[in-house]
C-alpha positions, 0 to 999 in steps of 0.5 A: 535362185529366187527368180527360178522359184517365182518362175516355176511357182507362178507358171503353176500357181493354181496347182500350188494354191490348191495343194498348200496354204500360202503360209507353207514354209520353205524347208529345203532348197538345193541341187541334187547331182547323180554322177555317171556310174551311180547305182539305183537307190533302194525305194524309199519315201522322204517322209513316213505317213502319219495321219494329220501330220504336216505335209511336205511337198517337193518340187524337182526342176530338170536342168538339162534333158533327162533320158532313161540312161541317166537314172531318171527318178523312179516314182510309185504313184499312190504309195503315199496314201494312208491305205498303202502305208497302213495296210500294205507297206507293213507286210512288204519286204522292205524296199525290194519287195515284189510290189515294186516289180509288179507295179512299174514305176513312172520314170521321170524322163523330162526335158530341161526346165520341166518341173515335177511336183511330188508328195514326199510320202511317195515311194521313189528312188534315183535310177542307175545312171548308165550314161557319161553325163551328170544328172542334175535337178534343182529342188525345193520343198514347202511344208505345211504348218497348220497341223500340230504333228510334225513330219516324221523323217524329212531331212530339212536341207536348207542354209541356216540363214534361210530357215523360217524366212520364206513362205509359199505366198512369197513367190506367188502372183497376187491374183487379179481380184486382189490387185484391184482390191489394192487400188484406192477406192473412194468408198474406202477411208484412206486412213483410220477415221477413229482418231487414234494413231495406228501402232504400226504397219500391220494395224494399217494393213489390218484396217485395209483388210477390214474394209475390203473384206467384202468386194464390189459384188458383195461376196466375202473373200476367203481367209486365204485370199485375205492372207495372200493380200496381207502378205503382198508387196503391193499391200505393204507399200499402200500401208506405208503410204497410208501411215505416212499420210496419217502421220503427215496430217496428225 
């Protein structure tokens, strides 16, 4: 499962980086199955639009080729916006409103391995499965955490032992310029020079970042880039090495 998440997220790293901070939390993980004969759902959104609330983004990965007879997910693009939710939706006659007839949905007829990233505020539904095959979608969701208000309506289908354990940054690749910054540089002291032993590995990591905040060209790194370096495995290993070196010389 982790390999699948890494494959999808790393192959589209720029999309995920542009949409969410690396601190976004994994809040849902599973497989949806639509059996033959399953009726079409009513149009709905997984999260109700609330201005300034935390956002949840779901990725669907097709586990087989999905054609129109298998009841692909139907999506109405643009229905996640504040304008639609605040000015249009209150006047609608529920999920069977004429809007859904006048505005044909986008059908997720995709090939095996294809991924679709969806804002959970978008109106969508599963179609009628008229085929003789199960339709299966692997899905996972990340929730932003930098806003105060929680999203309204999300179900959080996640095993208890996985709750709060994984961030988006755990599955993203370290960017090339950050990989280069993790290599030992003779201009950067190998250990804190103040003579005060570091309390823990995080103090060492913060020391590394304080020395590498300005790259070779003199440009300051963004806080997001620093956070990604701080959460990387390479940075952790380097910090452990520095900590061991300091302890060995003290």
